[in-house]
GUSERO-264120 format. One record per residue (C-alpha): residue in three letters; z, y, x. Coordinates in steps of 0.1 Angstrom, whole numbers, padded with zeros to 4 digits, always signed. Layout:
N
ALAZYX
...
// end
This chain:
651
UNK+0119+0362-0297
UNK+0093+0387-0307
UNK+0057+0397-0309
UNK+0054+0429-0289
UNK+0027+0456-0287
UNK+0020+0487-0267
UNK-0006+0515-0264
UNK-0010+0538-0234
UNK-0031+0569-0238
UNK-0050+0576-0206
UNK-0055+0613-0212
UNK-0021+0628-0203
UNK-0028+0658-0225
UNK-0036+0638-0256
UNK-0010+0621-0278
UNK-0011+0584-0283
UNK-0027+0572-0316
UNK+0002+0562-0337
UNK-0023+0551-0364
UNK-0037+0526-0340
UNK-0002+0514-0331
UNK+0006+0509-0368
UNK-0026+0489-0372
UNK-0014+0466-0344
UNK+0019+0461-0361
UNK+0002+0456-0395
UNK-0018+0427-0380
UNK+0014+0410-0369
UNK+0028+0409-0404
UNK+0015+0374-0410
UNK+0043+0361-0388
UNK+0080+0359-0401
UNK+0102+0387-0389
UNK+0139+0397-0391
UNK+0132+0432-0380
UNK+0101+0454-0373
UNK+0104+0487-0354
UNK+0083+0510-0333
UNK+0088+0538-0308
UNK+0064+0565-0295
UNK+0066+0594-0273
UNK+0037+0615-0260
UNK+0011+0591-0246
UNK+0029+0558-0253
UNK+0035+0536-0284
UNK+0057+0505-0283
UNK+0063+0480-0311
UNK+0084+0449-0317
UNK+0080+0423-0345
UNK+0114+0406-0339
UNK+0126+0371-0348
UNK+0163+0367-0342
UNK+0170+0334-0323
UNK+0199+0342-0299
UNK+0232+0356-0310
UNK+0227+0387-0289
UNK+0193+0394-0306
UNK+0209+0399-0341
UNK+0206+0436-0351
UNK+0194+0444-0315
UNK+0173+0475-0316
UNK+0138+0468-0303
UNK+0120+0487-0288
UNK+0152+0497-0269
UNK+0154+0532-0254
UNK+0178+0544-0227
UNK+0178+0581-0224
UNK+0201+0580-0194
UNK+0177+0557-0175
UNK+0145+0573-0189
UNK+0133+0538-0198
UNK+0121+0521-0230
UNK+0114+0484-0233
UNK+0099+0460-0258
UNK+0104+0424-0249
UNK+0096+0389-0260
UNK+0122+0371-0239
UNK+0149+0345-0235
UNK+0166+0348-0201
UNK+0183+0317-0187
UNK+0200+0330-0155
UNK+0222+0356-0173
UNK+0254+0349-0153
UNK+0235+0356-0120
UNK+0222+0389-0135
UNK+0256+0399-0148
UNK+0270+0396-0112
UNK+0240+0413-0095
UNK+0239+0442-0120
UNK+0277+0446-0121
UNK+0278+0443-0159
UNK+0313+0449-0173
UNK+0329+0416-0184
UNK+0335+0428-0220
UNK+0298+0436-0224
UNK+0283+0404-0209
UNK+0284+0381-0238
UNK+0269+0405-0263
UNK+0242+0421-0240
UNK+0207+0413-0253
UNK+0181+0400-0229
UNK+0159+0431-0233
UNK+0187+0453-0220
UNK+0193+0429-0191
UNK+0156+0431-0182
UNK+0157+0469-0184
UNK+0187+0471-0161
UNK+0171+0446-0137
UNK+0141+0470-0135
UNK+0164+0499-0130
UNK+0179+0482-0100
UNK+0149+0463-0084
UNK+0119+0482-0098
UNK+0087+0463-0098
UNK+0104+0434-0080
UNK+0126+0427-0110
UNK+0105+0398-0124
UNK+0112+0378-0092
UNK+0149+0378-0102
UNK+0144+0366-0138
UNK+0145+0330-0149
UNK+0134+0322-0185
UNK+0106+0326-0209
UNK+0094+0362-0211
UNK+0068+0388-0216
UNK+0079+0425-0216
UNK+0066+0460-0213
UNK+0086+0490-0200
UNK+0078+0527-0203
UNK+0092+0545-0173
UNK+0093+0581-0183
UNK+0103+0594-0149
UNK+0074+0577-0131
UNK+0051+0582-0161
UNK+0040+0546-0159
UNK+0039+0515-0180
UNK+0051+0483-0163
UNK+0051+0447-0177
UNK+0053+0411-0166
UNK+0051+0375-0178
UNK+0073+0346-0166
UNK+0064+0322-0138
UNK+0048+0296-0161
UNK+0034+0320-0187
UNK+0056+0306-0215
UNK+0049+0338-0235
UNK+0014+0352-0239
UNK+0004+0389-0235
UNK-0032+0401-0240
UNK-0048+0435-0233
UNK-0078+0456-0243
UNK-0089+0487-0225
UNK-0115+0514-0231
UNK-0121+0549-0218
UNK-0093+0564-0240
UNK-0065+0539-0240
UNK-0051+0505-0229
UNK-0034+0483-0255
UNK-0013+0451-0252
UNK-0001+0425-0277
UNK+0014+0391-0279
UNK-0016+0378-0299
UNK-0054+0385-0298
UNK-0062+0393-0334
UNK-0043+0426-0336
UNK-0061+0440-0306
UNK-0095+0432-0322
UNK-0084+0447-0355
UNK-0066+0478-0343
UNK-0094+0491-0322
UNK-0124+0476-0342
UNK-0133+0456-0311
UNK-0165+0436-0312
UNK-0158+0399-0315
UNK-0181+0388-0287
UNK-0180+0353-0271
UNK-0171+0352-0234
UNK-0196+0327-0222
UNK-0180+0324-0187
UNK-0147+0314-0203
UNK-0165+0289-0226
UNK-0184+0273-0197
UNK-0152+0266-0178
UNK-0135+0252-0209
UNK-0164+0229-0217
UNK-0169+0217-0181
UNK-0134+0203-0177
UNK-0122+0173-0197
UNK-0085+0179-0192
UNK-0062+0205-0210
UNK-0073+0234-0189
UNK-0084+0270-0193
UNK-0108+0293-0174
UNK-0110+0296-0136
UNK-0108+0334-0143
UNK-0071+0336-0151
UNK-0075+0370-0169
UNK-0103+0358-0192
UNK-0101+0348-0228
UNK-0128+0335-0252
UNK-0133+0371-0263
UNK-0154+0393-0240
UNK-0134+0424-0245
UNK-0099+0409-0245
UNK-0080+0400-0213
UNK-0047+0382-0207
UNK-0018+0387-0183
UNK-0017+0354-0164
UNK+0015+0334-0157
UNK+0037+0349-0131
UNK+0019+0383-0131
UNK+0030+0419-0134
UNK+0010+0450-0141
UNK+0014+0488-0137
UNK-0005+0514-0157
UNK-0003+0548-0141
UNK-0026+0578-0142
UNK-0051+0558-0162
UNK-0053+0530-0136
UNK-0043+0494-0145
UNK-0033+0472-0116
UNK-0022+0435-0117
UNK-0005+0413-0091
UNK+0012+0379-0089
UNK+0049+0385-0087
UNK+0060+0348-0083
UNK+0045+0314-0077
UNK+0058+0279-0070
UNK+0061+0273-0033
UNK+0068+0239-0018
UNK+0105+0240-0008
UNK+0120+0225+0023
UNK+0127+0188+0019
UNK+0162+0180+0007
UNK+0181+0156+0030
UNK+0214+0142+0017
UNK+0235+0113+0031
UNK+0237+0091+0000
UNK+0216+0083-0030
UNK+0245+0092-0052
UNK+0244+0127-0039
UNK+0208+0132-0052
UNK+0218+0120-0087
UNK+0248+0143-0087
UNK+0228+0173-0075
UNK+0201+0165-0101
UNK+0226+0162-0130
UNK+0241+0196-0121
UNK+0208+0215-0120
UNK+0194+0197-0151
UNK+0226+0203-0171
UNK+0224+0240-0162
UNK+0188+0241-0174
UNK+0195+0223-0207
UNK+0226+0243-0215
UNK+0208+0276-0209
UNK+0180+0267-0233
UNK+0202+0261-0263
UNK+0215+0297-0268
UNK+0211+0302-0305
UNK+0232+0310-0335
UNK+0210+0286-0355
UNK+0206+0248-0353
UNK+0192+0231-0322
UNK+0165+0205-0326
UNK+0146+0183-0301
UNK+0115+0161-0301
UNK+0124+0125-0293
UNK+0103+0096-0283
UNK+0113+0062-0269
UNK+0108+0074-0233
UNK+0127+0089-0204
UNK+0117+0126-0206
UNK+0127+0135-0241
UNK+0155+0109-0240
UNK+0170+0126-0209
UNK+0168+0161-0225
UNK+0184+0148-0257
UNK+0212+0130-0240
UNK+0223+0160-0219
UNK+0219+0183-0249
UNK+0238+0162-0274
UNK+0269+0160-0251
UNK+0269+0198-0246
UNK+0265+0206-0283
UNK+0294+0182-0292
UNK+0317+0204-0272
UNK+0305+0233-0293
UNK+0310+0213-0325
UNK+0273+0214-0332
UNK+0250+0184-0339
UNK+0216+0179-0323
UNK+0187+0173-0347
UNK+0159+0151-0334
UNK+0123+0148-0348
UNK+0103+0118-0340
UNK+0067+0110-0348
UNK+0060+0075-0362
UNK+0027+0060-0375
UNK+0018+0059-0412
UNK+0033+0030-0432
UNK+0000+0011-0436
UNK-0010+0013-0400
UNK-0017-0020-0383
UNK-0006-0019-0346
UNK-0036-0028-0325
UNK-0019-0021-0291
UNK-0011-0048-0265
UNK+0024-0062-0260
UNK+0030-0038-0232
UNK+0025-0008-0255
UNK+0043+0004-0286
UNK+0027+0025-0313
UNK+0059+0028-0333
UNK+0087+0037-0310
UNK+0115+0037-0336
UNK+0134+0007-0321
UNK+0137+0025-0287
UNK+0144+0059-0304
UNK+0172+0043-0325
UNK+0186+0027-0294
UNK+0189+0061-0277
UNK+0203+0078-0308
UNK+0230+0051-0312
UNK+0240+0052-0276
UNK+0241+0090-0271
UNK+0257+0099-0304
UNK+0261+0134-0321
UNK+0224+0132-0332
UNK+0209+0136-0367
UNK+0177+0117-0363
UNK+0145+0120-0384
UNK+0113+0101-0384
UNK+0081+0118-0395
UNK+0050+0098-0405
UNK+0031+0129-0416
UNK+0014+0108-0443
UNK-0020+0120-0453
UNK-0025+0142-0423
UNK-0050+0137-0394
UNK-0064+0158-0365
UNK-0092+0168-0388
UNK-0070+0181-0417
UNK-0051+0204-0393
UNK-0079+0216-0370
UNK-0087+0249-0388
UNK-0051+0260-0390
UNK-0047+0252-0353
UNK-0077+0273-0344
UNK-0065+0303-0364
UNK-0030+0300-0350
UNK-0040+0295-0313
UNK-0070+0319-0314
UNK-0087+0296-0288
UNK-0101+0260-0289
UNK-0078+0232-0277
UNK-0080+0197-0263
UNK-0047+0181-0275
UNK-0065+0174-0308
UNK-0053+0138-0312
UNK-0017+0148-0312
UNK-0021+0181-0331
UNK-0012+0168-0366
UNK+0023+0155-0356
UNK+0031+0184-0333
UNK+0024+0208-0362
UNK+0044+0186-0385
UNK+0074+0186-0363
UNK+0074+0224-0362
UNK+0071+0227-0399
UNK+0101+0204-0405
UNK+0121+0222-0378
UNK+0114+0255-0394
UNK+0123+0243-0429
UNK+0156+0229-0417
UNK+0167+0260-0399
UNK+0162+0252-0362
UNK+0163+0281-0338
UNK+0155+0261-0307
UNK+0133+0230-0303
UNK+0139+0212-0270
UNK+0111+0192-0255
UNK+0105+0173-0222
UNK+0068+0181-0221
UNK+0066+0186-0183
UNK+0089+0158-0174
UNK+0062+0135-0160
UNK+0056+0161-0132
UNK+0093+0169-0125
UNK+0123+0149-0136
UNK+0105+0115-0142
UNK+0079+0118-0114
UNK+0076+0087-0092
UNK+0042+0070-0088
UNK+0050+0035-0074
UNK+0015+0023-0065
UNK+0009+0056-0046
UNK+0041+0052-0027
UNK+0034+0016-0018
UNK+0000+0027-0006
UNK+0017+0052+0017
UNK+0039+0024+0030
UNK+0009+0003+0036
UNK-0009+0030+0056
UNK+0023+0036+0076
UNK+0025-0001+0084
UNK+0060-0003+0070
UNK+0057-0039+0061
UNK+0093-0049+0055
UNK+0100-0021+0031
UNK+0066-0026+0014
UNK+0073-0063+0009
UNK+0108-0057-0005
UNK+0096-0029-0029
UNK+0066-0048-0042
UNK+0086-0080-0047
UNK+0113-0061-0067
UNK+0086-0041-0086
UNK+0068-0073-0096
UNK+0100-0088-0110
UNK+0109-0057-0130
UNK+0073-0054-0144
UNK+0068-0091-0148
UNK+0037-0089-0127
UNK+0027-0111-0097
UNK+0031-0097-0062
UNK-0005-0106-0053
UNK-0019-0086-0083
UNK+0003-0055-0073
UNK-0009-0057-0037
UNK-0045-0058-0049
UNK-0040-0024-0066
UNK-0020-0010-0037
UNK-0049-0019-0013
UNK-0075-0005-0036
UNK-0056+0027-0039
UNK-0049+0030-0002
UNK-0084+0021+0010
UNK-0108+0029-0019
UNK-0139+0027+0003
UNK-0133-0010+0008
UNK-0137-0014-0030
UNK-0168+0007-0038
UNK-0183-0014-0066
UNK-0149-0019-0083
UNK-0142+0018-0081
UNK-0174+0025-0098
UNK-0168+0000-0126
UNK-0132+0007-0131
UNK-0132+0045-0131
UNK-0142+0060-0165
UNK-0139+0096-0175
UNK-0145+0114-0208
UNK-0180+0129-0209
UNK-0183+0166-0205
UNK-0190+0188-0235
UNK-0211+0214-0216
UNK-0249+0216-0218
UNK-0262+0209-0183
UNK-0286+0239-0185
UNK-0257+0262-0196
UNK-0236+0249-0168
UNK-0264+0257-0143
UNK-0269+0291-0157
UNK-0232+0300-0155
UNK-0228+0283-0120
UNK-0197+0267-0135
UNK-0194+0236-0112
UNK-0195+0257-0081
UNK-0167+0279-0094
UNK-0146+0248-0103
UNK-0153+0232-0070
UNK-0139+0262-0053
UNK-0108+0260-0074
UNK-0104+0223-0068
UNK-0103+0229-0031
UNK-0074+0252-0035
UNK-0037+0243-0031
UNK-0019+0231-0062
UNK-0050+0220-0081
UNK-0045+0196-0110
UNK-0078+0179-0099
UNK-0061+0164-0068
UNK-0066+0126-0069
UNK-0037+0117-0046
UNK-0007+0115-0069
UNK+0017+0124-0042
UNK-0002+0155-0031
UNK-0008+0163-0068
UNK+0029+0166-0078
UNK+0032+0204-0076
UNK-0003+0209-0092
UNK+0007+0213-0128
UNK+0032+0240-0119
UNK+0009+0258-0095
UNK-0023+0257-0115
UNK-0021+0287-0138
UNK-0052+0276-0158
UNK-0031+0247-0170
UNK+0001+0266-0176
UNK-0019+0292-0195
UNK-0028+0266-0222
UNK+0007+0253-0227
UNK+0021+0289-0229
UNK-0005+0297-0255
UNK+0006+0267-0276
UNK+0043+0275-0273
UNK+0040+0312-0281
UNK+0017+0308-0311
UNK+0037+0279-0326
UNK+0070+0298-0321
UNK+0057+0329-0338
UNK+0043+0310-0368
UNK+0074+0290-0374
UNK+0101+0314-0362
UNK+0117+0290-0337
UNK+0115+0288-0299
UNK+0103+0257-0280
UNK+0123+0253-0248
UNK+0115+0228-0220
UNK+0143+0222-0195
UNK+0119+0199-0174
UNK+0099+0230-0165
UNK+0129+0252-0156
UNK+0120+0268-0122
UNK+0154+0255-0107
UNK+0147+0220-0119
UNK+0111+0221-0106
UNK+0122+0235-0072
UNK+0148+0207-0069
UNK+0124+0179-0078
UNK+0098+0192-0054
UNK+0124+0191-0026
UNK+0134+0155-0032
UNK+0119+0129-0008
UNK+0095+0105-0025
UNK+0117+0075-0016
UNK+0143+0088-0040
UNK+0117+0087-0068
UNK+0105+0052-0060
UNK+0133+0028-0050
UNK+0144-0008-0054
UNK+0113-0017-0075
UNK+0117+0012-0099
UNK+0092+0040-0104
UNK+0108+0072-0117
UNK+0140+0061-0099
UNK+0157+0095-0097
UNK+0159+0100-0135
UNK+0167+0063-0141
UNK+0198+0066-0118
UNK+0207+0100-0130
UNK+0209+0090-0167
UNK+0233+0061-0161
UNK+0260+0065-0189
UNK+0236+0090-0206
UNK+0209+0066-0218
UNK+0210+0029-0227
UNK+0197+0005-0201
UNK+0170-0007-0225
UNK+0155+0027-0222
UNK+0167+0039-0188
UNK+0154+0008-0169
UNK+0124-0001-0191
UNK+0093-0006-0170
UNK+0075-0032-0193
UNK+0067-0014-0225
UNK+0053+0022-0230
UNK+0048+0042-0261
UNK+0014+0055-0272
UNK+0013+0088-0289
UNK-0009+0092-0320
UNK-0021+0056-0318
UNK-0030+0059-0355
UNK-0052+0090-0354
UNK-0084+0071-0361
UNK-0066+0052-0388
UNK-0057+0085-0404
UNK-0093+0097-0403
UNK-0108+0066-0417
UNK-0112+0081-0453
UNK-0130+0111-0438
UNK-0149+0094-0410
UNK-0183+0097-0426
UNK-0177+0135-0431
UNK-0165+0137-0395
UNK-0198+0121-0383
UNK-0219+0142-0406
UNK-0204+0175-0394
UNK-0211+0165-0358
UNK-0246+0156-0367
UNK-0251+0190-0382
UNK-0237+0207-0351
UNK-0263+0187-0330
UNK-0290+0204-0350
UNK-0276+0239-0347
UNK-0297+0258-0321
UNK-0269+0283-0314
UNK-0244+0256-0305
UNK-0271+0236-0287
UNK-0273+0262-0260
UNK-0237+0256-0250
UNK-0230+0220-0259
UNK-0243+0187-0246
UNK-0259+0176-0279
UNK-0276+0146-0262
UNK-0243+0132-0252
UNK-0229+0140-0286
UNK-0257+0120-0302
UNK-0252+0091-0278
UNK-0214+0091-0285
UNK-0221+0092-0323
UNK-0243+0061-0319
UNK-0216+0043-0300
UNK-0188+0049-0326
UNK-0209+0045-0357
UNK-0200+0051-0393
UNK-0172+0025-0395
UNK-0143+0034-0373
UNK-0119+0009-0357
UNK-0082+0017-0352
UNK-0085+0009-0315
UNK-0110+0038-0312
UNK-0079+0059-0307
UNK-0082+0054-0270
UNK-0120+0052-0269
UNK-0135+0079-0248
UNK-0165+0085-0271
UNK-0144+0090-0302
UNK-0119+0113-0284
UNK-0149+0132-0269
UNK-0164+0137-0304
UNK-0131+0150-0318
UNK-0128+0175-0289
UNK-0165+0186-0295
UNK-0159+0191-0332
UNK-0129+0215-0326
UNK-0148+0234-0299
UNK-0179+0237-0321
UNK-0159+0250-0350
UNK-0145+0277-0328
UNK-0177+0287-0312
UNK-0198+0289-0343
UNK-0177+0317-0357
UNK-0193+0340-0332
UNK-0227+0334-0348
UNK-0216+0340-0384
UNK-0224+0373-0400
UNK-0200+0400-0390
UNK-0183+0375-0366
UNK-0160+0364-0394
// end
């Protein structure tokens, strides 16, 4: 794992500015590093701020130069399909185990040229100088798990893993990109700009997920090298064959993501996604005589659980059930006492270099990384995208489909069994099925029941930027996360690059800050392709939603977890409780922002005032799920970020 940098001098007669390259590297010194090195030749500068995670990366020279191939590479990469590449590239067997990922990428480029990224599976961003073609080539992985930003002017083009070095090295004006901000404020979900190349900074661009670029003769070209396509539907004879096929592809994904000479950690809740990752990982590590270390968020000791009997704020009983059943786990429970979303917000903004919308969970995510770093983890496994891949299976939407198809017998059987497993009456389930299948028959109830978080954007600013027209155009496209039909929406989170951009930013910046690599097997392209190929009746079956993962984890997870459909955990249910001592300051800060004329041109201050009136000065713990309180928290973080552009010197 590395932070990488590159400068390309457009004038072929002029040498690259090594001084500017060293300024790039100097700005990366705030991150931990095992080795820092640079390479320059004529019009090109390459740099690598390396953190050693895999055994092959130790003492690996980066940037890596091959005189025989006329290629030099700097890479931030962990490649997961190494055996496939060994065979395709005819790598000598004695070299395979020790060959670093950067060299594998270089050899892939030597064989396939600009098609090379299509053959790579893993998390990566890399840049290659091709001396023979006199061109710079680079790419990011399918889901943008590693960031890469760029800045260009008349003299040169520069690239870096993070934004701040590009601003510092070339004395770039820190100017707000209003178009990016409009898109960010106009969407309530975790989502970035409809312009995939844009960043919050006017003069800084990013390489989007699944994209490659070529810089030759002063011209910079980008293209999408890979995307998630809907595969042909998989048809097997028996249900057992689906679970066996899933276990095989998922085990491959989990095993590939634990390649480290350091300890392996994992986040663990009481649910299916992280539990599945942990159960497959712990068994594999046991064969290697290594133990899996799990990190679980729990509420503060004095928190009074306000949630209903169908929800669980403290998931310790379920987590401990998983730990005891799986074995080979050293489990830890972190209450992050004294921390809140407000106490961590400024550090997050500095680290991410952009505003963010997962504010409610930010304090415990950061706490898990800190503990993982302190205890020597090299890999931190998660199941972050599991809801859209391995544990997908929307029961009500499937039953609605059966209703529309008039498949009465199957519908009756499924709804009856679903009701027994959920402890809910059949009549009540059919009411929701009917409302979902034929919403126009329930117009009044649709209006009353559907609530969304208010938008942060000033309506006048939205009109000036024409933001809703742009977003509407994106929503009409295939793979949009805005799709309301849950069955049609399944591939959306993997196809919508504005969503994967945000998760990639979070992973990269956290990884660099804490010198460990977050890996998510549930978003492995092989796992995603498999899950998208499985018929929906394999995901909803015999009254179970998420049926595929439930059946596939028999003997991996305890039945109390595997078959649970009655109780669900709630992340960060105590975030308002944690902010109670500073709530008056929280409200006061927002009131000051409402009076700020610079912020008022971007933000919907009328809505902010209305939401402040709703929540008041005395918070209640149950405000943790209240749309007004969550809205205000998101506004505060966004305001803190935006106001820096109006401070003297842009500091």
